[in-house]
Residue, then its C-alpha position, 0 to 999 in steps of 0.5 A: m500500500s502506497i503512503d499519501y507523503r503529504a498526509e502523513i507529513k501533515r499528523l506528525k507536524e500536528k503530534l511533534p514538537v518540529t518546525v518543518v523550513g524550507h529553503y526558496y530554493q527547494r522544489d515545490e513539493v517541499f517548499e509547500m510543506a514548511d513551516i517556514t520559509g525563505d533564505s537561509l540566515e534568516l532562515a536560521r534567525k527564524c527557527k532559533a525564535d521558534n519555540n518549538p525542539w526539533v527542526v528539519f530543515c530542507g536545504v543544503g548542510f550550511m544552512g543546517q550548521s547555521v541554525k546549529v551556530i545560531a541555536p545550539e540547543k535546537r535539535v536539528l534534522m536534514p533530510k537529505i544532508a546535500c551540500c553546497a557544491m559552493a560551500r564545498m569548494i572551500d574548508g578549514s586547510y583551503f582557508d588556510d592558503s588563502v590566508n598564507y598566499m597573502v602573507e608570502r605576497g607581503i601580507p602580514k595576518e594580522n593585515i587580512l580581515p576575513i570576511t565569508y559568505i554564509n554559503s560557507d562550512a561552520t569551521v571557516k566560518a569559526k576561523v573567520g571569526e578567529m582572526g576578527g572577520m565577519v560573517c556575511t550574506s549578498s544582502n549585507a554585503y556591501k555594507i559588510i565590506e564597506k565595515g571591513l574597510e575603516s579596519g585599513k585591513k584588506i579583505l579576504f572575501v572567501p568563496d566566493r568570487c563573483l558576490g566579491q567582485n561584484f560588490a568590489n566592483s560597486m564600491g568603486l574598490k580594486s579586486c583579484v581572485i585567487g589562483e587567476g591571473e595575477c593576483d597581487p594583495k598589495e595592488a587589491d582592496v579585495i582578494c576573493f577565492n576562488g570558488f562559483c555558484s555552479v547555478h549562477q554561471l548559467f546566466t549569459l550575456d547572449d541570453i540577455a541580447f537574446y531577451r532584450e532583443k525579443y522585448p526591446d523594454i525589459k527589465i533584467a535582474v540578476h542575483p550577485e554570484c553572476d559572472p561580473k559581466i552580468v551584472e553589469a549588463a543587468d537592469f539590477a542585481g540584488s539576494t535573494s529577497q532583494l529579486i522576489k520584492y523588485v520582480n514585485d513591485l514592477e507593475p503587473e505589464e513590466k517583463v523582467a528576466v531573472g537570473t537565479e535558481y529557476n524553482l524561486v523563479n518559477r514561483m515568482r508573478q506569474g504572466n510576465t516573469y521569464v527564466l533568464s536561461s536557455s537551460k534550466p538553472e534548478c540548483p541540484t544539490m537543493n532539489e534533492t530533498t523529496l516528500e518521502d525524504l521530509y516524511l522519512t525523517l519527520k517519522s525518526i522523530e516519532d520513531e524517537k530513532p532520528i536520522n541525518e542529524i546536523v552535530v557541531d562541535e562547542h569551538t566551531v560553535k563558539y567562534a563561529n556565531l561570533a563572526l555571525e554576532r560580528m554581522l548582526a552588530i553590523n545589520 
């Protein structure tokens, strides 16, 4: 006999002291089952404020870790501990290598201020915290980098080179990417790790040209994880929440092509909103979670045999939280 996953998920949610959390990029049937939806840091903060002791987080691994860092008292499970490809591009050793790269080229370690994008492992956030650095999101990176520059130190931005370069460009700063051409940290304000989001690399100048030719007055809105050439050619660049607001604020008859993850764009304003890509820009790891996975995770709580629990050690929690708190203090 087949299981009605939706009905069972609803039953378990009513029975258990649990909150189901869904990131914007989750597939529709999972997203619709969530009690709380949003972007990564926003979700972690909402989980902290929530009264339930159990969190089932539908997203990728670093997001579940963020809840444990901000609210270590919570029991956090993930239907799939899917891994963000960008977050996997850097670990503690690669972070240390990046610091050493700058030191070897004449920048004393005490003159380096690391800033890590929220899309990173908790161990990287902890190393950033230990060096006096901060976390940022795509919506506040400008403010965080601007504040960081007040220290007079060189900014080491990890792991997303595009986000670092785009915000440096918007601030009139010089940036370089470690491992990409000649990157002299003495000549740059923002030194970027060579990481990227594979989904946001799908958008091209040809895609923009196609829509501008087809609809001369169309707006182009993209995420700052896109390549700097794409951001420069767009009418608007902003975080997930900023993109949603931008599109919702347009007049119904205004056309817009959006350069970000497919599931999010597909749920935006219907009718005159298009996906800025000739292929489907769907995040493969965000789409790993299924209704069956969500059901089995909730059932494991009912059976008192929880699965896929997120565990972060005390040292990492302490220093990763410190990096987050520095960001929140600026916000």
